[in-house]
C-alpha positions as CSV (number, residue, x, y, z in Angstrom):
1,M,0.0,0.0,0.0
2,L,1.3,3.5,-0.9
3,P,1.8,5.8,2.2
4,P,-0.7,8.5,2.7
5,F,0.4,11.7,1.1
6,R,-0.3,15.2,2.1
7,S,1.1,18.6,1.2
8,R,0.5,22.1,2.1
9,Q,1.0,22.9,-1.6
10,F,-1.8,20.5,-2.7
11,S,-4.8,22.0,-0.8
12,F,-8.0,22.5,-2.7
13,F,-10.8,25.2,-2.4
14,Q,-9.2,27.1,0.4
15,R,-11.2,30.4,0.3
16,E,-9.7,33.6,1.6
17,D,-13.0,35.1,2.6
18,S,-15.1,32.2,3.9
19,R,-17.3,34.4,6.0
20,D,-18.5,36.4,3.0
21,S,-19.2,33.3,1.0
22,W,-21.1,31.8,3.9
23,S,-23.4,34.9,4.1
24,H,-24.4,34.3,0.4
25,V,-25.4,30.8,1.2
26,V,-27.5,31.8,4.2
27,F,-29.2,34.5,2.1
28,I,-30.2,32.1,-0.6
29,N,-31.4,29.5,1.9
30,Y,-33.6,32.2,3.6
31,W,-35.4,33.1,0.3
32,M,-35.9,29.5,-0.7
33,N,-37.6,28.8,2.7
34,F,-39.7,31.9,2.4
35,L,-41.0,31.2,-1.1
36,S,-41.7,27.6,-0.2
37,S,-43.8,28.7,2.7
38,S,-45.7,31.1,0.6
39,S,-46.4,28.4,-1.9
40,M,-47.8,26.1,0.8
41,M,-50.0,28.9,2.1
42,G,-51.4,29.5,-1.3
43,N,-52.4,25.8,-1.7
44,N,-54.5,26.0,1.5
45,Y,-56.6,29.0,0.3
46,R,-56.9,28.5,-3.4
47,S,-59.4,26.4,-5.1
48,G,-58.7,23.8,-7.8
49,S,-59.9,26.3,-10.4
50,M,-56.8,28.3,-9.8
51,Q,-54.3,25.4,-10.0
52,K,-53.0,26.3,-13.4
53,S,-52.4,29.9,-12.3
54,S,-50.5,28.6,-9.2
55,E,-48.3,26.5,-11.4
56,G,-47.4,29.5,-13.5
57,I,-46.5,31.5,-10.4
58,R,-44.3,28.6,-9.1
59,L,-42.5,28.5,-12.5
60,T,-41.9,32.2,-12.4
61,V,-40.6,32.1,-8.8
62,T,-38.3,29.2,-9.7
63,T,-36.8,31.2,-12.6
64,I,-36.2,34.2,-10.4
65,L,-34.5,32.0,-7.7
66,G,-32.2,30.6,-10.4
67,V,-31.2,34.0,-11.5
68,I,-30.6,35.1,-8.0
69,F,-28.6,32.0,-7.2
70,G,-26.5,32.4,-10.3
71,F,-25.8,36.0,-9.5
72,F,-24.5,35.2,-6.0
73,V,-22.4,32.3,-7.2
74,G,-20.9,34.6,-9.8
75,C,-20.1,37.2,-7.2
76,S,-18.4,34.6,-5.0
77,F,-15.8,33.6,-7.7
78,P,-13.2,36.3,-6.9
79,N,-13.0,34.9,-3.4
80,F,-11.3,31.8,-4.8
81,S,-8.1,33.6,-5.6
82,S,-6.1,31.6,-3.2
83,I,-7.2,28.2,-4.5
84,R,-4.1,26.1,-5.4
85,L,-4.7,23.5,-8.0
86,S,-1.1,22.7,-8.9
87,L,-0.8,19.0,-9.0
88,V,2.8,19.1,-10.1
89,P,4.9,21.1,-7.6
90,S,7.6,23.4,-9.0
91,F,11.3,22.7,-8.4
92,S,11.4,25.1,-5.5
93,S,8.5,23.4,-3.7
94,T,9.0,21.4,-0.6
95,V,7.4,18.0,-0.6
96,E,6.7,16.6,2.8
97,M,6.0,12.9,3.1
98,D,4.6,11.2,6.2
99,F,5.0,7.5,6.4
100,T,2.4,5.4,8.2
101,G,3.7,4.3,11.6
102,D,6.8,6.5,11.2
103,T,7.0,10.0,12.8
104,R,9.9,11.1,10.6
105,S,9.4,13.8,8.0
106,Y,11.5,13.7,4.8
107,D,12.0,17.0,3.1
108,T,13.4,17.3,-0.4
109,V,15.1,20.6,-1.1
110,I,16.1,21.3,-4.7
111,N,19.6,22.6,-5.3
112,P,19.5,26.4,-5.2
113,H,21.9,26.5,-8.1
114,M,19.2,24.9,-10.2
115,T,16.4,27.2,-9.1
116,G,18.3,30.4,-8.9
117,K,17.5,30.8,-5.2
118,S,20.1,31.2,-2.5
119,S,20.5,28.8,0.4
120,T,19.4,31.7,2.7
121,E,16.1,31.9,0.8
122,K,15.6,28.2,1.1
123,H,15.8,28.3,4.9
124,R,13.4,31.2,5.6
125,S,10.7,28.7,6.6
126,G,12.8,27.8,9.6
127,D,12.5,24.1,9.1
128,P,15.7,22.6,10.4
129,L,15.4,19.5,8.2
130,K,15.7,21.5,5.0
131,I,19.5,21.2,4.4
132,Y,21.8,22.7,1.9
133,V,25.3,23.4,3.2
134,E,27.5,25.0,0.6
135,S,30.7,24.5,2.7
136,N,30.2,20.7,2.6
137,P,32.3,18.7,0.1
138,H,30.9,18.8,-3.4
139,G,28.0,16.4,-3.7
140,A,27.3,16.3,0.0
141,E,25.5,19.7,0.3
142,F,22.2,18.0,1.3
143,L,23.7,16.4,4.4
144,P,24.2,17.9,7.9
145,P,27.9,18.6,8.4
146,G,28.0,16.3,11.4
147,I,27.4,13.2,9.3
148,V,29.8,14.0,6.5
149,V,33.0,11.9,6.4
150,A,35.2,13.4,3.7
151,E,38.4,11.4,4.4
152,T,39.2,7.7,5.0
153,D,42.2,5.4,5.6
154,F,43.5,1.9,5.1
155,Y,42.9,0.7,8.7
156,L,41.6,-2.9,8.7
157,R,38.5,-3.5,10.7
158,R,36.6,-6.5,12.1
159,L,33.3,-7.9,10.9
160,W,31.9,-8.2,14.4
161,G,31.7,-6.4,17.7
162,N,31.6,-2.7,18.5
163,P,33.1,-0.7,15.6
164,E,34.5,1.8,18.1
165,E,36.7,-1.0,19.6
166,D,38.1,-2.3,16.3
167,L,41.4,-0.5,16.3
168,T,44.0,-1.1,19.0
169,T,46.5,1.0,17.1
170,R,46.3,3.7,14.4
171,P,49.4,3.7,12.2
172,K,50.6,7.3,11.6
173,Y,52.6,6.5,8.4
174,L,52.0,4.7,5.1
175,V,54.6,2.9,3.0
176,T,53.7,1.5,-0.5
177,F,55.7,-0.8,-2.7
178,T,55.0,-1.6,-6.3
179,V,56.0,-5.3,-6.4
180,G,56.5,-8.4,-8.5
181,F,56.5,-11.8,-6.8
182,E,60.1,-12.4,-7.9
183,Q,61.3,-9.6,-5.7
184,R,59.5,-10.9,-2.6
185,K,62.8,-11.5,-0.6
186,N,64.0,-8.0,-1.2
187,V,60.6,-6.6,-0.3
188,D,60.4,-8.8,2.8
189,M,63.7,-7.2,4.0
190,A,62.4,-3.7,3.3
191,V,59.0,-4.2,5.0
192,K,60.8,-5.4,8.2
193,K,62.5,-2.0,8.4
194,F,59.1,-0.4,9.2
195,S,57.4,-0.7,12.6
196,E,53.7,-1.3,13.4
197,D,53.4,2.5,13.1
198,F,53.3,2.0,9.4
199,T,50.5,0.7,7.2
200,I,51.9,-1.6,4.5
201,L,50.4,-1.3,1.0
202,L,51.5,-3.5,-1.9
203,F,50.6,-2.8,-5.5
204,H,51.0,-6.1,-7.5
205,Y,51.8,-5.6,-11.1
206,D,52.1,-9.3,-11.9
207,G,48.7,-10.5,-10.5
208,R,50.3,-12.8,-7.9
209,A,49.0,-11.2,-4.7
210,S,47.7,-14.4,-3.0
211,E,51.2,-16.0,-3.1
212,W,52.5,-13.4,-0.7
213,E,50.6,-15.1,2.1
214,E,53.7,-17.1,2.9
215,L,55.0,-14.0,4.6
216,E,53.6,-13.4,8.0
217,W,53.3,-9.6,7.8
218,S,51.5,-10.0,4.4
219,K,48.3,-11.0,6.3
220,R,48.0,-7.5,7.8
221,A,49.1,-5.6,4.7
222,I,46.8,-4.1,2.0
223,H,47.1,-5.7,-1.4
224,V,46.0,-4.2,-4.7
225,S,46.5,-6.4,-7.7
226,I,46.2,-5.1,-11.2
227,R,48.4,-6.5,-13.9
228,K,51.1,-4.6,-15.9
229,Q,50.6,-1.1,-14.3
230,T,53.2,1.3,-12.9
231,K,53.7,2.9,-9.5
232,W,52.4,6.2,-10.5
233,W,49.3,4.7,-12.2
234,Y,48.5,3.0,-8.9
235,A,49.3,6.2,-6.9
236,K,46.9,8.3,-8.9
237,R,44.0,5.9,-8.5
238,F,44.5,4.5,-5.0
239,L,46.3,7.2,-3.1
240,H,43.9,10.1,-3.3
241,P,44.8,12.7,-0.6
242,D,41.5,12.1,1.1
243,V,42.2,8.4,1.2
244,V,45.7,8.8,2.8
245,A,44.8,11.8,5.0
246,A,45.2,9.8,8.2
247,Y,49.0,9.4,7.6
248,D,51.6,12.1,8.4
249,Y,54.1,10.8,5.8
250,I,53.6,8.6,2.7
251,F,56.5,6.5,1.3
252,I,56.1,5.6,-2.4
253,W,58.9,3.1,-3.2
254,D,60.0,0.6,-5.8
255,D,60.6,-3.0,-5.0
256,D,64.4,-3.1,-5.9
257,I,65.7,-1.0,-3.0
258,G,68.3,-2.3,-0.6
259,V,67.7,-1.2,3.0
260,E,70.6,-2.7,5.0
261,H,71.6,0.8,6.2
262,F,68.1,2.2,6.6
263,D,65.8,2.6,9.7
264,A,62.4,4.2,9.1
265,E,61.9,5.7,12.6
266,K,65.4,7.3,12.5
267,Y,64.7,8.5,9.0
268,L,61.5,10.3,10.0
269,H,63.2,11.8,13.0
270,L,65.7,13.6,10.7
271,V,62.9,14.6,8.3
272,K,61.1,16.4,11.1
273,K,64.3,17.8,12.5
274,Y,65.3,19.5,9.2
275,G,61.7,20.4,8.2
276,L,61.6,18.3,5.0
277,E,58.2,18.1,3.3
278,I,59.6,16.0,0.4
279,S,62.6,13.8,0.8
280,Q,64.4,10.6,0.0
281,P,67.2,8.5,1.6
282,G,70.6,9.1,0.2
283,V,71.7,6.5,-2.4
284,D,74.9,4.5,-2.1
285,P,77.3,6.3,-4.5
286,N,78.8,3.0,-5.6
287,K,75.6,1.7,-7.1
288,G,74.3,3.2,-10.3
289,L,73.5,6.9,-9.7
290,T,71.8,9.2,-12.0
291,W,72.0,12.6,-10.3
292,E,74.5,14.2,-7.9
293,M,71.8,15.5,-5.7
294,T,70.7,12.0,-4.6
295,K,74.2,10.7,-3.8
296,R,74.7,10.0,-0.2
297,R,77.3,12.2,1.7
298,G,79.2,10.7,4.5
299,D,79.8,13.9,6.4
300,S,76.2,15.1,7.0
301,E,72.8,14.0,8.2
302,V,70.9,15.8,5.5
303,H,71.8,17.9,2.4
304,K,69.5,20.1,0.3
305,E,71.7,21.2,-2.6
306,T,74.6,20.1,-4.7
307,V,76.9,21.1,-7.6
308,E,76.0,19.4,-10.8
309,K,77.8,19.2,-14.2
310,P,78.5,22.6,-15.8
311,G,75.4,24.0,-17.5
312,W,72.9,21.6,-15.9
313,C,71.6,24.1,-13.3
314,T,70.4,27.6,-14.4
315,D,69.8,28.5,-10.7
316,P,71.5,26.9,-7.7
317,H,68.1,26.7,-6.0
318,L,66.4,24.8,-8.8
319,P,66.6,21.2,-9.9
320,P,68.7,19.2,-10.3
321,C,71.0,21.2,-8.0
322,A,68.3,21.8,-5.3
323,A,64.6,21.2,-4.6
324,F,65.0,17.8,-6.1
325,V,64.6,14.1,-5.3
326,E,64.1,11.2,-7.7
327,I,60.9,9.2,-8.2
328,E,62.5,5.9,-7.1
329,A,62.0,6.3,-3.3
330,P,60.3,9.6,-2.5
331,V,58.7,10.4,0.9
332,F,56.0,13.0,1.1
333,S,54.3,14.9,4.0
334,R,50.6,14.8,4.0
335,N,50.3,18.3,2.7
336,A,53.0,18.0,0.0
337,W,51.3,14.8,-1.3
338,R,48.0,16.5,-1.6
339,C,49.6,18.9,-4.1
340,V,51.8,16.3,-5.9
341,W,48.8,13.9,-6.4
342,H,47.0,16.7,-8.4
343,M,50.0,17.1,-10.6
344,I,50.2,13.5,-11.6
345,Q,48.8,13.0,-15.1
346,N,46.4,10.1,-15.7
347,D,48.0,9.0,-18.9
348,L,51.7,9.6,-18.1
349,V,52.1,6.5,-16.0
350,H,55.9,6.3,-15.6
351,G,56.2,9.6,-13.8
352,W,59.3,10.8,-15.6
353,G,59.7,14.6,-15.2
354,L,57.5,14.7,-12.2
355,D,60.5,14.9,-9.8
356,F,61.6,18.1,-11.5
357,A,58.3,19.7,-10.6
358,F,58.0,18.5,-6.9
359,G,59.3,22.0,-5.9
360,R,56.1,23.6,-7.0
361,C,54.3,21.9,-4.1
362,V,56.4,23.3,-1.2
363,E,57.7,26.8,-0.4
364,P,60.6,27.5,-0.3
365,A,61.4,24.4,-2.2
366,H,65.2,24.5,-1.8
367,E,64.7,24.3,2.0
368,K,61.7,21.9,2.2
369,I,63.1,19.3,-0.2
370,G,66.2,17.3,0.7
371,V,68.2,14.0,0.9
372,V,68.7,12.2,4.2
373,D,72.4,11.0,4.2
374,A,72.4,9.3,7.6
375,Q,69.8,6.8,6.5
376,W,70.7,5.5,3.0
377,I,69.6,2.9,0.5
378,V,71.1,0.9,-2.3
379,N,69.8,0.9,-5.8
380,R,70.0,-2.8,-6.8
381,V,69.5,-1.8,-10.5
382,I,67.3,-4.8,-11.3
383,P,66.5,-4.7,-15.1
384,S,62.8,-4.0,-15.4
385,I,62.3,-2.1,-18.6
386,G,63.2,-2.6,-22.2
387,D,64.0,-0.2,-25.0
388,Q,60.3,0.3,-25.9
389,V,59.4,1.2,-22.3
390,R,62.4,3.5,-22.0
391,E,61.3,5.2,-25.2
392,R,57.8,5.7,-23.7
393,C,59.4,7.1,-20.5
394,M,61.3,9.7,-22.5
395,L,58.2,10.6,-24.5
396,E,56.2,11.1,-21.3
397,W,58.9,13.3,-19.9
398,S,58.7,15.7,-22.8
399,Q,54.9,15.7,-22.8
400,F,54.8,16.5,-19.1
401,Q,57.2,19.4,-19.6
402,A,55.1,20.7,-22.5
403,R,51.8,20.4,-20.5
404,L,53.3,22.2,-17.5
405,A,54.7,25.0,-19.7
406,Q,51.4,25.4,-21.5
407,A,49.5,25.5,-18.1
408,D,51.9,28.2,-16.9
409,R,51.3,30.3,-20.0
410,A,47.6,29.9,-19.8
411,H,47.5,30.9,-16.2
412,I,49.7,33.9,-16.7
413,D,47.7,35.1,-19.7
414,G,44.5,34.7,-17.8
415,T,45.8,36.6,-14.8
416,T,47.1,39.4,-17.1
417,R,43.8,39.7,-18.9
418,G,41.9,39.7,-15.6
């Protein structure tokens, strides 16, 4: 059975001047009674010879009454000005539905952007259930702010018991590895360098996620398995800033990193000490380096600048001489990652060139980006890409640079015209 429906907007024949209309009815009723009495009196005193004449009089009186009745009905029409016969409410209408056996009232308020009315106009009725909160996240404007949960996390929860008692600890940091099963021993060594204060997230590019269950820590890790994708493809799709907002720092690492000289807790201590928003461990200088900036120095805890080959740096505070770490093993603060995530392009999956733009996400970049020398790693240089993939990487780098330059020009032109 459909629930009973009522609406203030769907009321019929509600007359503004009901007193005036009622007086018309009383007047008509009075004359009808009077004439009827007169007719009866005539019947008592008239003879049968006058019956035809009496019928003529009655017809005349009836005609006069009809005219009078029609006149008063016509006069009463203006009083129906407040009648509302709209069976289909407008978009700005409020539809109130009461459900049988349920005391709740459900109000539907149309988006004021659709109706041209402001949220202030929508709330003039004073009904607290009519909600439109523009400061809520996009798409959640119809919800009371107290129920909106805009961020989430990777905390694992039980399927039973009190939800408020699910978590005995809340990890403060996140470390991700993009892995193939063949590198499980190296990844196993790396994961053991991170305490229970870290959530472990593995992106499986070979589809062999279930085989990692032989490792004890794997049972409490998060596994995402999609074949033949890259670290930055996964990061763009699964590490949205609102998903990782619970973590102070996010490690986004490859699976071929040697960690014999690395301790995660000591590393973060130095990151905080030197105010680094984007960082990486120093790389063993004896194992396949690309840039001078990322080379480990034995005489310092942290360094933030270097001297590169002649002509490589147009400014000592710009990459690759400063404000620069590579994409192999970067570590981001929560705020820095929110910016970097938005800069990752959906189709440029290898991330080449992204490291040269990290400095756009912190200020001043040459002070907030650095390399931690006291905790260093080894690049094991495990062959993972062929010539075709390397060609794709170079192409992506040039495309990213072109897009960034075009975006800069468009922004400057727009600001100038404005």
